[in-house]
N, C-alpha and C positions, 0 to 999 in steps of 0.2 A: 504493499499500501505504500504511495506519495508519503515521503517524510515531512514532519514540521507542519501538519495538517491535521488538525482537532475535530473529532466528530460527538456529536453527543451519542449516547446509547442507543436511541431510537433510529439515528440515522446509521449508525452500524449495524443495526438490525435490518434497516430498509436495503443496505449496500447489500448486506449477505441474502438477504430475500431475492435481491436483484441477479447476485452472481448463481446464485443457485437455479432461478429458472433459468438463465442464459444458458447453463449447462445441459438443463433438460430440454431446452429447446433445439441446441447443438447435438444432442442424443436421438432427437427425434428425425432430424435431417441425415444423420449417421446410419440411422436404423432402415431409413426410405433410400437408402445410397445402393447402388449395384454391388458396390465392396462388402457390404455390413455380413453377408453370408460368409463370403468368405475368410473374412478377419475374425468373427466369432469363436470360432472352432481355437485359433490361436492364443485365446484368454485362457483356456483350460489349464495351460501350463506353458505362462508367458516367458519364464526364466527360458527352458528348454528351447522355445522358439527361437528367441535371441540366440540363444548360443549354437545352436543345431541347424536351424532350419531357416536364419533369417534370407540367405542368397536364393532358396526356392521361393520366397513372396515378394522379394525386392532386389531388382538386378543388382549385379556387381558396380555398374556405371552408374549408379543411379545420381550419383552429386553431379556427374558430367551432363545427365539429361536435365539437369534441374538449376545448374548454376549459368550465369553469363559471364561474357567474358572478365568481369570484376570478380568472379569467385562470389558471386551473391543470388541469392533464391529468394523469391519474392512471391509471397503465400498468395497473393490475388492474382499471379498469371502465373500460374502452373499447370503442366499438362496432366492427363488423367490420371497418370503412375504418383505425380505429386498429390493430386488429391487425396489417393489409396493411402499415402503414407500419411498425411494430415488427419484423414480420418481414422487411424489406426494411434496416432498420437494423441488424439483426442478424447477416443474411446477408453483408453488409458487412464487420462485425467478424469472421466467420469467414475472412474472407478474408486477414486479418492474422495472425489465430492459426495459420492454416495454409497460409500462405504458402509454397507451392512442393512442398505435398502435391497427390497425386492421390486423389481420393477416389470409390469407386463408389457413385453415388446411388441405385442400383438393388437394391441389396444392404445398404447402411448400415440398423444396426438397433440400438434399445437393448442387446441382447442382444450385440453383437460392438463395439462401441464401447470397450471395454477391450481387446478383443484389438488392434484396429487403433492403438490408442495405443501398447500396447506392442510392437509391431512396428515401429513409426518409430523410436518410443526407443532400439530395440535396432539398426535398421539405419541410425541416426545414427553409431556411434562414436564418440560424446561423452560424456566424464566427466560424472558426475553433479552435480556441482558447475557445471561452465562450462553444462551443459543447464539447471539451473536458474537460470542467470543469462538464458540467452538465452528461457529461457519467462517469465521476469518480465519482461524489456522487452516481447518480444508481447504480455503479455496487459496490460501497461500500455497499449500502443498499440492494442490492439484497441477497450478500453474507449472511447480516443479518438476512436478511428474510429465507435464505435457513436453517442457522442454527437454527434459532428459531423453522422451522415447523420440523425439525428433533427431537428437543427436544419434541415438543409438540405432535407430531404425536406418539411418544413413552409414552405418558400420562402423562410427567413430569412435566409438569406447568400446571397455568391455566389462567383464563382473566387477561389481560394487567390490568384493573382497580382494581384489586387485590393487587397490587405491589407497593410497596416504593422502588424504584428504588435507588442502587446505582454503578454509570457507574464509575470503574476505568482507567485512561490512555485515555480517550472516545474521547479527544479531542472536535468536536461540536457533538458528540454522534450521527453518521450517522447510524451505526449500532445499538449502544444498546438503543436509543430512537427510531429511526425512524425504521430501519430496524426489529429490533425484536419484534416490537410489531404492525407491518402494519398488515392489513388484506388483503388477495391478492382477486381478484375475476376475472371471466372469465363469460361473456356474449355473445349474439347473436348480429351481426351488427348493427341490428335494433330491436328495442322492438316488442316481438311478433315474430321475425323472425327466420329462420331456426337455429337451436341450435344442432351440432352434432360433431362428429370427423373429418368432411368432409365440414364442412362450414365455412363462414368466421366468425371468434372471435375476439371481443373486451378484451384487457389486461387493467386490471386497479388495482389500491391498493387503500384502505382507509387507513387514517391514524388514530391513536389512540394511546394515552400516557398513561403511567402508573399513578397512582394515585398521585405521587409525585417522584422527582429526584434528586439527587445530584450526580455532576460529580465533580471528581477530576482531574485535568491534570497541569503540571506544566510548559506547553509550553508558554512561554512568547509570542510568538506570536497572542495568544488567549486572551490576558487581557482584549481587547477592545470587542471583542465578547463575552467575559462570562460579562463583566460589562453589556453590551446592554441587555443580556439574563437576567441577576440577575434583569432588572430594569423591561424589560416586561412582565417576568412572573411570576412577584410577590413572593410569597412563594413558590409557587407547584414546581418549579424548581431553584434551588441553583448551580451555578458554582462556584468551587473554584481554585484558579489558584495558585496552591501548589504543593509541593512535596507529593507522595504517604503519607509518614507515618505522615508528616506535617498535610496532610490535614485529616486522618484518627482520629490523635488526636485531631484537632478541630471539628470533628464529634462526637467524645465521649464526650466531654463538650455539645455540641448542645444538643446531646440524655439524657445526665443524668441531663440538666437544663431544660428538657423538651421542650426545643424549637425546636425540629427536633424529628420526630417520627422513631424509628428502622426500619433499612431496612430489607425487607423480600427478597428481588432479587438484588444478587451483579454479575455484568458483568464485565467482562475485555477481550473484544476482543484485539486480535493481542499482547498479552502479550509479554511483553521485557523482557530478563532476567536481565538488568540492574536496572529494577524498582523494582525488588525482591531478593536484596541481602542476606536478612537473612529471608527465608520462615516462620520459627517458629515465629518470630517477627512481621511480616505480619498477620500471623493467631490468633496471640494472640491480636492485635489491631482490628482485623477483627471482633473479638467472642464479642468485647465491644459495637457494634454497631447494631447487627444483632438481629432479632427475631429468638425463636425456631424452625419454621417453613421456616426459610431462605432456600435459595437456592442457589449456586454457580456455576456460568457458565464463563470458560474461554476459548481462543483459541490461537493458533499460526498461522504465515503466515510464507512465506517462507524464508524470511530473504534477505540480497544482495547476500550472497556468502555459500557455503557448510559450513564454520566453524559458521557462523552465524546459521543457520539451526538447525547445530549439538547443539549450545549454546541453541536454543528454546526447542528441545526435551530434552536437559537435564534439564531445570530449570523446564520443564512439569512433566517430570520423578521425580523430587525433590518435586515439589506438591503435586503430587498423594500420595509420601511415605509419607509425612508429615500429609495428611488429614488420610489415612489408620492408622497410628501410634495413632490417636486421636480416633478410634474406628469407624472411618467411611467409607463408600464402593461408591466410587468416579466411576464414568462411563467414559469411554474413549470412544471416535468414530473416528479412522484414516480415514482420508480422503486424503490420497496419496498412490503410490506404493510404498510396502516396498521393493524391490529389487533395487532401482535404489541408487547405491553410491555415484553420482556426483550431486551436486545442478543443473547442468545443464540437469541433464537427468531424476530428480524428478518433475512427473506431478501433478497437482493437480487432485483428483477424479472430480472436477465440478469447472467449471470457468477457469480463468486464474491466473497464480501465482501471478502478482500484487496486486491483489484483493481477491483471494480464501483465505479460513481457511484450513489448513491444518491438524489441530487435534481438537477436540472438547473434554473440562474436563466437567462434570457435577457432582454436589455433592449436597445432602440434610446435610445442616450443622447439622442440627438437636440438637442433645446433646453437640456438640462442643461448644456450647455458654457457656462461663463462668458467672456462679453464685455468687454472692458475699455472703461468707459465712453468715450465720443468728447466731445470739447470743447463746450460747450453753446453754443446760437447765441442770445445774447442779444437779437438784433434780430428773430428770426423771429416773425412775427405767425400766430396758430393763423387757420383758414380755415373756412370750412362744411363741414359732414359729409357726404357722400354719403350718400343714405339708403339705399343698398344694401351699404354698405361697415362692416365692424366694423373701425375701426384698430389694436385691440389684436390682434386675429389674423389678420389680412389677410394677414402673412407667412408664417404656418402651413404652407400645401402648396408655396411656392415653394423650389426645390431648396436643400437646408439647407446642402450641401457646398460652399459657394461658394469657398472659400478654394481646393480642389482644380480646380474650373471656373477661376476666374482665372489658376493657375499653369498649366493646359494652353493656355488662349489666349494669355499672355504667352509660353510657350516656342514656340506655333506661330508667331506673330508674329515673333518672334526668327530663327526659321529660314528664315522668308520675307522676312526683310530690312525689316517694315513697321514698325520703331520707330523713333524716334527718341531722341536723350539729351537734347535741348534740351526746356526748359520748356512743357507741353503744356497748355493749357486743353480738359477734357473736362466734356461733358454726359453725365450717367447718367439716362437715360429709363426712366421705371417705377422708380424707385430703392427702394423701400419704404423699410426704415428705415435703410440706408445700409452694410451690411457690406460688399456687392458693391464700393462705392466705397473702403472702409477698404482691401480685398484688392488693388484696383488700385494705391492710392498707396503700398502695403507693396511689392509684387512690382514695380513699374515707378515709381520715385520723382519721374521726369520728371512724369508725370501731376499735374494738379491738380483734384479732380473737383469738380463742382457737380452735386447730387442734384435732381431732378425729381418730384413725385407728387405725389396727391391729397389724402394721408394726412395728418392733422393734426399739427403740430407738437408734439413730446415732449419736453420737456425733457431732457437727458441719455440720451436713446436713440437722437436723430437724427445724421445725420453733419454736421461742423461747418460746411459751406455747404448749405443745405436752403433749397428753396422748395417751396412747397405750391402747384400748381396745376395745372389738366386738361393732360395731357401730348398733347391732339389740338390744342391752340390755344396755342402759346409765347408766354410775354411778353418775347421778346428782338429784337434788332435783328437784320437779314440778317447773314450772314458773322459771329457771335458767337464759334464756339468752333472750336478747330482740330482736334477728335475727337468723335465721337458713340460712346456704347456703349450699348447696351440688351440686357436679357437676357429672353427670352420676352414681354414685355409686349407687342410687336407681334401677336404671335398672337392675345393678348386682344382686340385691336381690329379681327378680321376682316381682317389682312392689307391693308388698305385704303392704297390709293395715293393717296389724297389726304392722309393722316395721314402717310406716308411722305415726300410731297413737303414737306410741314410741317416735320417734322424735319431735311430736307435744307437747306431753307431757311438755318437758322440755321448751318450747319457752312460754314465759309471755302474757298472755290475752293481744289483740293490737298488738303485735310483729308481725312482717313481716318473711315472708320465702322466699327464691328463689330457685328454682330447676332447673337444665339442666337434660335433661332426654333423654337419645338415641331414635330415632325415626326410623319408618322402613322407606328403602331405601334413608336414610340418606347418606350423602358424606363419611361419617366413615365405615357405614357397608358396602357401595359398595366398599370401598377400603381392607375390610376386606375380603371379598367375590373375589377380584381381586388377594389378595396375595393368598388366599387359593385353588386357580385354576391353580398356575404356577406349573410348571413341578419341581422344586426345592421342592415345599413346598409337594407335594404328595410323592417324594424319601423321606421327611424328616420322614414323618408318618409313611412310611414304615418301616423306620430303629429304629422308636422308638417303635415300637412295639415288635423287637428284644433286645432290650436294658433292661438289667437286674439290672440296678443300681437303686438303692432308691432316689437318688436325682442330682442336677446338677454335683457334684463333678465327675469328670473324664469323662462328657459327649461329650467334644469337642474332647479328644484325642480319646475316642471311636470311634466317626464319621469320624476322619480321618484317622483309620486302617480301615475303613470298605471299602472308598472309599478315592482316595487321592483327588480328586474334593472337597471337603471339607475344606481339607488346602489350596487349591490355593484359595478357593472362599472366604476365613476366616483367614486371616495372624493370627489375635489374638483372644485367647481363648475367651476374654470379648464381641468383637464382636459377633462372633457365638453366645454366650450366650445371648445375647439381641434379637439375630433373634431369637433364638429357644424359648423365653419365648414371645415374641412378637407374632410369630405363634399360639402358643397355647393360647393365650388370643384372638387373631382372631378366633378361632375356636371355642370357648367358646361364643364368642360374636354372632358369625353367627347361631352355632348349638343350642343353650342354651337361650339367652338372647333374640334373636330376635322374638322369639315364644311369649314372655309375655311383650312385648313392647306396649305402649300406640300408638295405630293407626290413633287413631282420635281427635280433640280437644274436642267434645262433650263425650267422655270417660273421659278424664282430669277432665272436668268443673263436671261429675257426681261424680268421685273419689272423690275430694276435698268437694264437698258440703256435701256427705254422712257423712264427719268426722267433718263436722260444721264450715269450714272456711268460709271466708267472702271476698269480694274484690277479687276473683280469676281472675288473667289475663293469658289467655295462648297464646304463641306466638309462632315465630318460627326464629331460628337464619340462617343466610346464610351464604355462605361462606369467606364474608369478615369480618363476627361476627357482622354483623347489625343485629338488632331483629327488627323484624314487626309484627303486629297481626297474627292470625293464619289465618283469612280469606283472606290476602293479596298475589296476587298470584304471584310466582317466578318462572321464565324461567329457573331456575337450581334445582339441589338436595338441600336440606337444611342440615345441619350439626346437629342440634337438636331441640327439643321442649325447651321453657322456661318459666317457670311458676313462677308468683309472687302471693302471698296472705297474708291474715291477720287472725290471730286468732283471733274469735270471744271474746269479751271483755265480753261476758254472762258467 
């Protein structure tokens, strides 16, 4: 609800009634739509639908079908598939609004909505003042559910338990914690009863929390509520009654000291321009507390006046511009009619103005995360550039959330008693620029990591011990290292037994090796397939066939000359080059690498046993980077294989 505007108890009750009536009318329109019959069964197990069947109902390239050249979706200008998406999101929102209600879908109409609402109000036996509070909370959460489903149906977020969330300006986090993560459901009036688009339906929501939550809000009226929350929720939820910048500074310290996990989901519902006087400063501070896999979501409301709404839109425009300036690609979803010139005439696409979100901003923060410079290697010597490698972009597709990945590896190895506190010289094969090495040394200080890759040395970027060399022919004596580590590189080398024999050559007898391999049907491979199926990708490769340049120099300008849409989609050359390299790595992964991947744990065991390895342990990594034995049953696609082994002492 707009801030700084006071309503009387009767006004709050009237607003709540108007909001409920609006949602009932929206439900009538959804029931009458062609998509309702197909959407209804999804709500019998909505979580499984999102996890397993989303692509069957909403195409992989849905964003490409709905967005314009500015990567913006307008709710009032969408094709049929967009209407289906918004119907699904709004149906989910009604589950929150009418939680616990039974509604006859066969008889509900615009004419009897008011009567149904009146009957439910009277039968509740609740005083109007208390009922107004309940309706307000539910309508706030309902908007959060709607926003969340729009993002989830576009395939942009995963399960709630994957998230260490940061909620900014969130008050009691009705939208951020409750609305965003709740699971909607619709079922028959009685178990086993009729369940169709014309039967009586029960509406419900299931509570679901993020893995952890930090709330920052400086409303002094919340101080006692925050204190109670901090006591009752222990360390899983921390509420900071501080200003935005002060709260972020406090969180930076906690993350750096290891007292708090970095955040991978940041939400800012109902953004207030006064909270972001310096957006670059805000992003700089935010970058210090998030992971490289973090996503950011913000919304704006209507404000109390046309001037306030204009200020909110301006703040959103500036935030988008600053994100783009950092090489990111934010998505905007406009949820109001663009033509309305006055606040009194601006209507939200869904809900009522007092509770509705008027715009959504979503962005993968990705490489915007600031990294501390590694110590310079003054003695490193740049080498020859591989003809098919762009060193500035090579790391763009490799899994960006390395800290989470390495943390999962270290925790697993500790439980398996495969780590020692003795100083261990480790070789990291196919290291990239060294982020993984930094994570390994931070999480297990006994490791002293040497990186090796073919990427030319970059002063101030690479790990402090870096050697440029072909990883298939190592320049080390036998038994030079006590441990080996490599993530994904071996998969790109065709799972060659000759290459692995060369790697194990430099491992000391009795030394440990830890490898991460791509896996068929993994989340990364599925993502690569999705990217390759997009219309934009097909256009890219069609143009690339006509490109006569020998490298990336001039590629951006050439693409923009072929079609102005490329200059609209990518405002900066670096942003375009990152996309160009990423999509080519995806193509290589799907068309070349996938065919030689290990498909079963038996293959991996046989492979390493033939090489004389001992204590071979084959495992899988799930989306939260938790490692499980390979015989563990997972309900979702895995991320990769993880193999630990010991070199025979014989």
